[in-house]
C-alpha positions in Angstrom: 0.2 0.1 0.2 1.2 3.5 -0.5 0.3 6.2 1.4 0.8 10.0 0.6 -0.6 13.2 1.7 -1.9 14.4 -1.4 -3.0 12.4 -4.5 -3.7 13.9 -7.6 -5.5 12.0 -10.5 -5.1 13.3 -13.8 -1.8 14.6 -15.2 -3.0 17.6 -17.0 -2.2 21.3 -16.8 -4.5 21.9 -13.8 -3.2 18.3 -12.1 0.3 19.4 -12.9 -0.4 22.8 -11.1 -2.0 21.5 -8.4 0.8 18.9 -7.7 3.1 21.9 -7.7 1.6 23.9 -5.3 0.7 21.2 -2.7 4.7 20.2 -3.1 6.4 23.4 -2.7 4.3 23.8 0.6 6.1 20.8 2.0 3.4 18.2 1.1 4.2 14.6 -0.3 2.6 14.3 -3.4 1.6 11.3 -5.5 0.4 12.5 -9.8 -1.7 9.6 -11.1 -1.7 9.8 -14.8 -2.7 6.9 -17.5 -0.2 8.4 -20.1 3.1 7.5 -20.5 4.1 11.3 -20.0 2.1 13.4 -18.0 0.9 16.7 -19.3 -2.7 16.0 -21.0 -3.8 17.7 -23.5 -0.9 19.9 -23.5 1.4 17.4 -25.5 -0.5 17.9 -28.1 -0.8 21.5 -28.9 1.9 22.9 -30.6 0.3 26.9 -31.0 1.8 29.3 -29.4 -0.9 30.4 -25.6 -2.2 33.9 -25.4 -2.4 35.8 -22.4 0.0 36.4 -19.7 3.3 35.6 -18.4 1.9 33.7 -15.8 -0.3 31.6 -18.2 2.6 31.0 -20.5 1.5 33.4 -23.2 4.1 32.7 -26.4 5.2 30.2 -25.4 3.6 26.4 -27.0 1.3 24.3 -25.6 3.9 20.9 -25.4 6.7 23.3 -24.0 4.3 24.1 -21.3 3.9 20.8 -20.5 7.6 19.6 -20.6 8.0 22.9 -18.2 5.4 21.9 -15.8 6.4 18.4 -15.8 9.9 19.5 -14.4 8.9 21.6 -11.9 6.8 19.0 -10.6 9.6 16.1 -10.2 11.8 19.0 -8.9 9.9 19.9 -5.9 9.4 15.9 -5.2 6.2 15.1 -6.8 6.1 11.4 -7.0 5.2 10.6 -10.8 2.8 7.5 -11.6 2.4 7.1 -15.2 0.6 4.5 -17.4 -1.9 4.0 -14.3 -5.5 3.8 -14.1 -7.9 4.6 -11.4 -10.8 1.7 -11.1 -12.1 3.0 -7.8 -12.6 5.8 -4.9 -13.4 4.9 -2.0 -13.3 8.1 0.3 -9.7 8.8 0.4 -8.8 5.2 -0.8 -8.2 4.5 -4.7 -7.3 1.6 -6.8 -4.6 1.4 -9.3 -3.8 -1.0 -11.5 0.0 0.4 -13.1 2.2 -0.3 -16.2 1.6 -4.7 -17.0 -1.8 -4.8 -14.6 0.0 -4.3 -11.8 -2.7 -3.0 -8.8 -1.8 -1.2 -5.9 -4.0 0.9 -2.9 -3.2 4.8 -2.6 -4.2 5.8 0.4 -4.0 10.0 0.9 -5.2 12.4 3.4 -6.2 14.8 0.6 -7.4 13.9 -3.0 -7.6 16.5 -6.1 -9.9 15.0 -8.9 -8.1 16.5 -12.0 -9.9 14.4 -14.3 -10.5 16.4 -17.4 -13.3 16.6 -20.0 -14.5 14.5 -23.3 -15.8 15.4 -26.6 -19.4 16.4 -27.3 -20.8 14.6 -30.1 -23.8 15.1 -32.2 -26.2 13.2 -34.2 -26.7 13.2 -38.1 -27.0 10.5 -40.7 -24.0 9.0 -41.2 -22.4 10.4 -38.3 -21.2 6.3 -37.0 -19.2 6.8 -40.9 -15.5 6.4 -40.3 -14.2 9.6 -40.9 -16.0 11.1 -38.5 -14.2 12.0 -35.5 -13.9 14.8 -32.5 -11.6 17.4 -33.4 -9.4 16.7 -30.5 -9.1 13.2 -31.9 -7.9 14.8 -35.3 -5.7 17.1 -32.8 -3.9 14.1 -30.8 -3.5 11.6 -34.5 -1.9 14.5 -36.7 0.0 16.5 -33.3 0.8 13.2 -31.2 1.1 10.2 -33.4 2.1 12.0 -37.3 -1.2 10.5 -38.6 -3.3 12.6 -41.0 -6.7 11.2 -41.2 -7.7 12.8 -44.7 -7.1 15.3 -46.8 -10.0 17.3 -47.1 -11.7 18.1 -44.0 -15.1 19.8 -42.7 -14.8 21.5 -39.3 -18.5 21.3 -37.0 -18.2 24.3 -34.9 -16.5 27.3 -34.3 -15.0 27.7 -30.9 -11.1 28.3 -30.0 -10.9 24.0 -30.4 -12.5 24.0 -33.5 -10.5 26.9 -34.7 -7.1 26.0 -33.5 -7.5 22.8 -34.9 -8.5 23.6 -38.2 -5.5 25.8 -38.9 -3.2 22.7 -37.3 -5.1 20.6 -40.3 -3.9 23.1 -43.2 -0.2 23.0 -41.2 -0.1 19.4 -41.5 -0.6 20.3 -44.8 -4.1 18.9 -45.7 -7.4 21.3 -46.5 -10.1 22.9 -44.5 -13.1 22.9 -46.8 -15.0 24.8 -44.1 -15.7 25.4 -40.9 -19.7 25.6 -40.3 -21.4 27.3 -37.3 -24.8 26.9 -35.8 -24.7 30.3 -33.9 -25.1 33.4 -36.3 -21.1 34.7 -35.1 -18.0 32.9 -34.4 -17.6 30.9 -31.3 -14.0 31.3 -30.5 -11.2 34.2 -30.6 -10.8 36.2 -33.4 -7.1 36.0 -33.3 -8.0 32.3 -34.3 -10.6 33.4 -36.8 -8.5 35.7 -38.7 -5.8 33.3 -39.6 -8.3 30.6 -41.4 -9.8 33.7 -43.0 -6.5 35.1 -44.2 -6.1 31.6 -45.9 -8.8 30.9 -47.7 -11.1 29.2 -44.9 -14.9 29.9 -45.2 -16.3 29.9 -41.6 -20.1 29.9 -42.4 -22.1 30.6 -39.3 -25.6 29.9 -39.2 -24.8 26.9 -41.0 -25.1 23.2 -39.8 -24.2 19.9 -41.1 -27.4 17.8 -42.3 -25.7 14.8 -43.3 -22.4 12.3 -43.6 -22.3 11.1 -47.0 -20.4 7.5 -48.4 -20.5 3.7 -48.4 -18.3 2.5 -45.9 -16.8 5.8 -45.1 -17.0 9.4 -45.4 -16.8 10.5 -49.1 -18.8 13.7 -48.4 -20.9 15.8 -46.5 -24.0 18.0 -46.9 -24.7 21.1 -44.8 -27.3 23.6 -44.9 -28.3 26.9 -43.3 -30.3 28.1 -40.4 -33.1 30.8 -39.9 -32.4 33.6 -36.8 -34.6 30.7 -35.1 -32.1 27.9 -36.0 -34.8 26.3 -38.4 -33.3 24.8 -41.8 -33.7 26.8 -44.5 -35.1 25.1 -47.4 -33.6 24.7 -50.5 -29.9 26.1 -48.4 -28.3 22.5 -48.9 -24.8 22.6 -50.1 -22.7 18.9 -50.7 -19.0 19.1 -49.8 -16.8 16.8 -51.2 -14.2 16.0 -47.9 -13.4 12.8 -46.5 -13.5 13.9 -42.9 -15.8 15.5 -40.6 -14.0 16.9 -37.2 -17.0 17.9 -34.8 -15.8 21.0 -32.6 -19.2 21.2 -30.3 -17.8 21.5 -26.8 -16.8 19.6 -23.9 -18.2 17.5 -21.1 -16.5 17.3 -17.6 -15.7 13.4 -16.9 -16.7 13.2 -13.2 -16.8 9.4 -13.4 -14.5 9.1 -10.3 -16.5 12.4 -8.3 -19.6 10.2 -8.6 -18.1 7.2 -7.1 -16.5 9.2 -4.3 -19.8 9.9 -3.0 -19.9 14.2 -4.9 -22.9 16.1 -5.4 -23.3 17.2 -8.3 -25.3 19.9 -10.6 -26.0 20.5 -14.2 -24.7 24.1 -15.3 -25.0 24.3 -19.1 -22.3 27.0 -19.5 -19.5 24.8 -17.6 -20.4 22.0 -20.0 -22.7 20.0 -18.6 -23.2 18.1 -15.0 -20.3 19.0 -12.8 -19.6 18.1 -8.9 -20.2 20.9 -6.7 -17.2 22.4 -5.1 -16.9 25.8 -3.2 -14.3 28.5 -3.4 -11.4 26.2 -2.3 -12.1 23.6 -5.1 -13.5 21.5 -2.3 -16.1 19.1 -3.0 -19.1 18.0 -0.9 -17.2 15.0 0.5 -14.5 16.5 2.8 -10.9 16.2 1.6 -11.6 16.2 -1.7 -11.2 18.5 -4.3 -11.7 19.1 -8.1 -10.2 20.8 -10.6 -9.5 21.8 -14.3 -12.3 21.0 -16.8 -13.7 18.1 -14.5 -14.9 21.3 -12.0 -16.7 23.0 -15.0 -15.0 23.3 -18.5 -13.2 26.7 -19.3 -9.7 27.5 -20.6 -6.3 26.5 -19.9 -5.1 29.5 -18.1 -8.2 29.2 -15.6 -7.4 25.3 -15.1 -4.2 26.1 -14.1 -5.4 28.4 -11.7 -8.1 26.3 -10.1 -5.2 23.3 -9.7 -3.1 26.2 -8.1 -6.1 26.9 -6.1 -7.1 23.3 -5.2 -3.1 22.3 -4.1 -3.0 25.3 -1.9 -6.4 24.5 0.1 -5.1 20.8 0.3 -1.7 21.9 1.3 -3.4 24.2 4.4 -6.0 21.3 5.1 -2.7 19.2 6.6 -1.1 22.2 8.4 1.8 22.9 5.5 0.5 26.6 5.3 -0.6 28.8 8.1 -3.8 30.4 8.0 -3.0 33.4 6.9 -0.1 32.6 4.5 -2.8 30.1 2.3 -5.3 33.3 3.0 -2.9 35.6 0.8 -2.2 32.7 -1.9 -5.8 31.9 -2.0 -7.0 35.3 -2.3 -4.2 36.1 -5.0 -5.5 33.0 -7.3 -9.1 33.7 -6.9 -8.5 37.5 -7.7 -6.8 35.9 -11.1 -9.5 34.3 -11.8 -11.8 36.7 -11.4 -10.2 38.6 -14.3 -10.2 35.5 -16.3 -13.6 34.9 -15.9 -14.4 39.0 -16.4 -14.2 39.0 -20.3 -17.3 38.1 -22.6 -16.3 34.2 -22.5 -16.1 34.2 -18.6 -19.4 35.9 -17.7 -21.8 33.2 -17.4 -18.5 30.5 -16.3 -18.2 33.2 -13.0 -22.3 33.1 -12.5 -22.1 29.2 -12.7 -19.4 29.3 -9.8 -21.1 31.8 -8.0 -24.1 29.5 -8.1 -21.6 26.0 -7.5 -19.8 27.8 -4.3 -23.9 28.8 -2.9 -24.9 25.0 -3.6 -21.6 23.7 -2.2 -22.3 25.6 1.5 -25.4 24.0 1.6 -24.9 20.7 0.8 -21.7 19.7 2.5 -21.2 16.8 3.6 -18.3 15.1 5.9 -16.7 12.4 3.7 -18.6 9.0 5.1 -15.9 6.8 2.7 -18.8 7.7 -0.8 -21.0 5.0 0.5 -24.3 6.8 1.0 
């Protein structure tokens, strides 16, 4: 049996920052990740980050991953790669490591950084080979160096859709179009501008009607939508594509929080059902925290700060930070989070987080081992 002060499940950006913050305070930290190299989505992101120096502006995602991983190890974090968590029993965690070896990890505090998974939409032909999530295409291209097709249709103009579309162009394929059901582009203008300069049409108030082909994608039909999102008769167009990438949002992975007995609620602005958590990222189960997209889908910079907040709160609860030290640190982090949620893309998320904090205080329960 392994014993540790803080166990962190998930080695993405929030898991790494949580591990660094808790270990810097003096806690022993184990970071569990299913990948061969922790870093989550960072290692398939070849674009440079925007924002502030605090959030690694101007540095490519995979380089940020390397830096965070090095910082974690430098601070004494025990990184456990190629490991799957099969059970949460209060603060006890069942792990299957490489070669199928099972281990039991007992932690005083647990931070769940389980990330998010891609959403899909249904349309005729959606099960054909060649229909995939935009994140799956990004993984194939940037991690495995496999180009899944030559002519792509992107469904969804959020930041994921726009960034992946540009990386598809960089890989040598064509993006025939980006379609967006909303009457406006969903992502940042800087990403959209790069596509438009490359001649990629971004068709707002449009959606996919169906995928075409026998045994694989050989084309797609799109059509226009009116102001009430109704299909416009006679607006159908056929596009010659062999890959359809769906960039229609993410949903939090909450299987482990549910297994641990954490209360949840549905908040569409955060991607779906999320664990209730307070201003310290602690769930309704005392000693169990959430961070990153698992706590509600936001941006990478927000995930970094939520991980730091959870790591600091866990360290404080164990006595590694004094009340005053923790108060100063958490106040600084919360101010940054408020700024990140203050823009046009963050208003709804800020409201949702406030509601989560209020509901968590009402539902707070002691940790009973997740047996309720």
